[in-house]
C-alpha positions, -999 to +999 in steps of 0.1 A: +689+074-543+694+044-520+701+009-533+666-003-523+649+027-540+669+020-572+659-017-571+622-007-566+624+017-595+639-009-618+612-035-608+584-010-614+599+000-647+601-036-659+565-042-647+553-012-666+571-025-698+554-059-695+520-043-690+525-020-720+537-048-742+508-072-735+478-052-722+454-082-725+479-107-711+471-098-675+434-106-679+438-138-699+422-167-682+445-194-671+439-231-678+435-252-646+465-271-635+465-308-638+470-323-604+488-356-598+468-382-579+481-386-543+507-413-539+493-447-528+510-467-502+517-503-512+497-528-492+515-544-463+511-582-464+500-596-431+527-612-410+525-650-408+533-651-371+502-632-359+521-599-354+509-566-367+538-562-392+536-525-396+569-511-409+584-479-395+603-454-416+636-468-406+626-504-414+616-517-380+585-540-376+557-537-351+557-565-325+521-561-313+495-586-322+477-584-356+448-559-355+458-544-321+436-517-306+465-496-294+470-464-314+508-466-314+530-494-327+557-511-307+589-516-328+619-538-321 
């Protein structure tokens, strides 16, 4: 018997033991999981100098005007 066949036989034997020990456990309904609310980003205070003020991941700040129409930010 190969190593893979032996592992498969052991796994099937353990599965059979669990099913024999608790026949109704497989059909028992599960309680719904409680989901955590999605994380909320803290509000960014508007920059006092008329700039966008958006912060990048590495801490840079956007230098475009506040409320710019461009989809991307320009960091410096």
